[in-house]
C-alpha positions in Angstrom: 20.6 -47.1 -9.1 17.0 -46.4 -7.0 14.1 -43.9 -8.9 15.2 -41.3 -6.3 18.8 -41.7 -7.4 17.7 -41.6 -11.4 16.0 -38.5 -10.7 18.7 -36.6 -9.4 20.8 -37.9 -12.5 19.0 -35.9 -14.9 17.9 -32.9 -12.6 21.6 -32.4 -12.4 22.3 -31.9 -16.3 21.8 -28.4 -15.5 25.2 -28.3 -13.3 28.5 -27.7 -14.4 30.2 -30.7 -15.9 33.5 -32.3 -14.7 35.2 -31.6 -11.2 38.7 -30.4 -10.9 40.8 -31.6 -8.4 40.2 -29.3 -5.3 42.4 -28.3 -2.3 39.6 -29.7 0.3 39.3 -33.3 1.2 37.3 -35.2 -1.2 34.0 -36.9 -0.4 35.0 -39.8 -3.2 37.4 -40.6 -6.0 36.4 -41.9 -9.3 38.7 -43.6 -11.4 41.4 -41.7 -9.9 39.9 -38.5 -10.1 39.0 -37.1 -7.1 35.4 -35.1 -6.2 35.7 -32.5 -3.8 33.5 -31.1 -0.9 33.1 -27.7 -2.6 31.4 -30.0 -5.7 29.5 -31.5 -3.2 28.0 -28.4 -1.5 27.3 -26.8 -4.4 25.3 -29.7 -5.7 23.6 -30.4 -2.3 22.2 -27.0 -2.5 21.0 -26.9 -5.8 19.4 -30.3 -5.3 17.9 -28.9 -1.7 16.4 -26.2 -3.9 14.9 -28.0 -6.4 13.1 -30.4 -3.7 11.8 -26.8 -1.6 10.3 -25.6 -5.1 8.9 -28.7 -5.2 7.4 -28.6 -1.9 9.4 -31.8 -0.7 9.9 -32.5 3.0 13.1 -33.6 5.0 16.8 -33.6 4.3 18.5 -35.3 1.6 21.0 -38.2 2.9 24.4 -37.6 2.0 24.7 -41.6 1.0 22.3 -40.1 -1.9 23.9 -36.9 -3.2 27.0 -38.8 -3.0 25.7 -42.1 -5.3 24.7 -39.0 -7.4 27.7 -37.1 -7.6 29.7 -40.5 -8.3 27.1 -41.1 -11.4 27.5 -37.9 -12.8 31.5 -38.5 -12.7 31.3 -41.6 -14.6 28.8 -40.1 -17.1 31.2 -36.9 -17.9 34.2 -39.4 -17.8 32.5 -41.3 -20.8 31.3 -38.2 -22.6 35.1 -37.2 -22.5 36.4 -40.6 -23.7 33.3 -40.6 -26.5 34.4 -37.1 -27.7 30.9 -36.1 -27.0 32.1 -32.5 -27.0 32.5 -32.7 -30.8 28.8 -33.5 -31.7 28.0 -29.9 -33.1 24.6 -29.4 -31.5 26.8 -30.0 -27.9 29.2 -27.4 -28.6 26.7 -25.1 -29.3 25.3 -25.7 -26.1 28.6 -25.5 -24.3 29.8 -22.3 -25.8 26.0 -20.3 -24.6 26.8 -22.3 -21.1 30.2 -20.4 -21.3 29.3 -17.3 -22.4 26.2 -16.9 -20.2 28.6 -17.7 -17.2 30.9 -14.6 -18.7 28.2 -12.2 -19.2 26.7 -12.9 -15.4 30.2 -12.7 -13.9 30.5 -9.0 -15.8 27.2 -8.1 -14.4 27.7 -8.9 -11.0 31.6 -7.3 -11.5 29.5 -4.3 -12.5 27.0 -4.5 -9.7 29.7 -4.6 -6.8 32.2 -2.3 -8.5 30.1 0.8 -7.0 28.2 -0.3 -3.6 24.8 1.2 -3.7 24.4 3.3 -0.3 21.7 5.0 1.5 22.3 8.0 0.2 21.9 6.9 -3.5 18.2 5.0 -2.5 17.0 8.4 -0.5 17.5 9.9 -3.3 15.7 7.9 -5.8 13.0 7.5 -3.4 12.8 11.3 -3.0 12.8 11.4 -6.8 9.9 8.8 -7.2 8.0 10.4 -4.5 8.1 13.9 -6.0 6.7 12.4 -9.3 4.0 10.5 -7.9 0.6 11.2 -7.8 -0.4 10.0 -4.5 -4.2 11.3 -4.6 -6.7 8.9 -4.1 -10.6 9.4 -5.3 -13.7 7.9 -4.3 -16.2 7.9 -7.2 -19.0 6.4 -9.4 -19.9 6.1 -12.7 -22.5 5.4 -14.7 -21.6 3.4 -17.7 -23.7 3.9 -21.3 -23.5 3.0 -24.5 -23.4 5.8 -26.6 -22.8 9.6 -26.0 -26.1 10.7 -26.6 -27.4 8.3 -23.5 -24.5 9.8 -21.3 -26.1 13.3 -22.2 -29.2 12.7 -21.6 -27.9 11.3 -18.2 -26.4 14.3 -17.6 -29.3 16.4 -18.4 -31.6 14.0 -15.8 -29.3 15.2 -13.0 -29.1 18.9 -14.0 -32.8 18.4 -13.3 -31.8 17.1 -9.8 -32.1 13.2 -10.2 -30.5 11.3 -7.4 -27.0 9.6 -9.4 -27.2 6.1 -7.3 -30.8 5.9 -8.7 -29.8 6.5 -12.1 -26.8 4.3 -12.0 -28.7 1.4 -10.9 -31.5 2.0 -13.6 -29.5 2.8 -16.4 -25.5 1.7 -16.0 -24.8 -0.9 -18.0 -21.4 -1.7 -15.9 -20.9 -3.8 -13.0 -21.2 -0.9 -10.3 -24.4 -0.2 -11.3 -26.0 -2.2 -8.8 -24.5 -0.4 -6.4 -25.6 3.0 -7.4 -22.1 3.3 -9.6 -20.1 3.5 -6.4 -16.2 2.3 -7.7 -15.1 2.6 -4.1 -11.7 4.6 -3.5 -8.9 3.7 -6.3 -6.0 5.6 -7.5 -5.2 7.2 -10.8 -3.5 3.7 -12.1 -5.9 1.6 -11.5 -8.1 3.5 -14.4 -7.7 3.6 -18.0 -6.1 7.2 -18.6 -9.5 9.3 -20.3 -11.3 8.0 -17.0 -8.6 9.1 -14.6 -7.7 12.4 -16.1 -11.4 13.5 -16.1 -11.9 12.4 -12.4 -8.3 14.4 -11.4 -10.0 17.5 -12.8 -13.1 17.4 -10.9 -14.5 19.4 -7.7 -15.6 17.0 -4.9 -18.8 16.8 -5.2 -19.2 17.5 -8.8 -20.4 15.2 -11.7 -19.0 15.4 -15.1 -20.5 18.0 -17.2 -19.5 16.1 -20.9 -19.5 12.2 -21.3 -16.3 10.6 -20.8 -15.4 8.2 -24.0 -13.3 4.9 -23.1 -13.0 1.7 -24.5 -15.6 0.6 -22.4 -18.2 3.1 -23.7 -19.2 6.4 -22.6 -19.1 7.7 -18.6 -20.9 10.2 -16.6 -19.0 10.3 -13.4 -19.1 11.7 -9.6 -16.3 12.5 -7.5 -17.4 12.0 -3.9 -14.3 12.5 -2.3 -10.5 13.0 -2.5 -7.4 12.0 -0.2 -3.7 12.1 -0.3 -2.7 8.6 1.8 1.0 8.3 3.9 3.6 7.3 0.8 5.2 4.0 1.8 8.3 4.6 4.6 11.8 4.9 2.7 13.2 1.8 5.0 10.1 -0.2 4.2 10.7 0.2 0.2 14.6 0.1 0.5 14.7 -3.6 -1.4 12.7 -2.6 -4.0 14.8 0.6 -4.6 18.1 -1.5 -4.1 16.4 -3.8 -7.4 15.5 -0.3 -9.1 18.9 1.6 -8.4 21.3 -1.5 -9.8 19.1 -2.2 -13.1 19.4 1.5 -13.6 23.6 1.2 -13.2 23.6 -1.8 -15.4 21.1 0.2 -18.1 23.8 3.1 -17.9 26.4 0.5 -18.5 25.2 -1.3 -21.6 24.4 2.1 -23.2 27.6 3.6 -23.1 28.8 0.3 -24.2 26.4 0.6 -27.1 28.0 4.4 -27.9 31.5 2.9 -28.7 30.4 0.0 -29.9 30.1 -0.4 -33.9 27.0 -2.4 -34.2 25.4 -3.6 -37.7 21.8 -5.0 -37.8 21.3 -6.7 -40.9 
């Protein structure tokens, strides 16, 4: 057995053991047990995916796959002969694989029982766009260590000092060298106290009271605001499909929990 073949043996342990007799033409027969074309196709798909994940190149030879399936079948037959399934840890793992397979089948059934329509996706899209704060802000800040220092900066601004000059001179933040400029951002990109303060300001104004965050005390100047166009429905349909499907699965699980007798110990 060459190095490549040995590697396939051990990488195949996650596949289902054993091969049922199939109606299609077998690709090999081991001790009277046929290995079906379906098993070959399944194994080839798994091996190809693993190779792509590892950035391998080229196709896997048919002979290599068949030899690997023969080795796998021999190992399986010997495992049955030696009653390996009766080893407690092996039996436990087999049961967990069985449970996981059934759960996946159940989830697939739930997911396909009521197809998600474009109308369902559009409803979710409209709801999310309606709730989203799409505003973007262009602002600068002067970050200081204490509230008193921040109040002093505000007093200097009230007296006519230039915001950018004070930022370069006094800000402890990395944007200080740029006059405090933070560029454009949306609310989700900043910590809540900062975003909330900016959202309440008028364009061209600066904060009249210091804003406290975990980073220190901020004096903020709002330069401009804009409302960008939301993403087009067609551009986010795939993401919405996942969102709606997850919502339905969660609802299904919650309904099961409501009717189940659950004891947490």
